[in-house]
C-alpha positions in Angstrom: -129.3 -133.5 -56.9 -128.5 -136.2 -59.4 -130.7 -135.6 -62.4 -130.6 -134.1 -65.8 -131.9 -130.5 -66.2 -132.7 -128.5 -69.3 -130.4 -125.6 -70.1 -130.9 -122.5 -68.1 -130.8 -121.2 -64.5 -131.7 -123.5 -61.7 -131.9 -123.3 -57.9 -131.4 -126.1 -55.4 -132.7 -126.0 -51.9 -131.6 -128.3 -49.1 -132.4 -128.8 -45.4 -129.4 -127.7 -43.3 -131.2 -128.2 -40.0 -129.1 -131.2 -39.1 -125.8 -129.5 -40.0 -123.5 -127.5 -37.7 -122.2 -124.1 -38.5 -119.0 -124.3 -40.6 -117.5 -124.4 -44.0 -118.9 -127.0 -46.4 -117.6 -128.0 -49.9 -120.1 -128.5 -52.8 -119.4 -129.6 -56.4 -121.2 -128.9 -59.6 -120.6 -131.2 -62.5 -122.0 -130.8 -66.0 -121.0 -131.6 -69.6 -117.6 -130.0 -70.0 -117.9 -128.1 -66.7 -116.8 -128.9 -63.2 -116.7 -126.5 -60.3 -115.9 -126.9 -56.6 -116.8 -124.1 -54.1 -117.0 -123.5 -50.4 -120.2 -122.6 -48.6 -120.3 -120.9 -45.2 -123.2 -122.0 -43.0 -123.9 -119.8 -40.1 -126.6 -120.6 -37.6 
């Protein structure tokens, strides 16, 4: 998602049907905030 959002809580959905099971890295960037986390995908 590469768009501006109003302040508050947000949810992002994505289609993982083409991905294999494994560990994936995702990043969240915002004004003054950067976070990198791991996501475990189990099929």
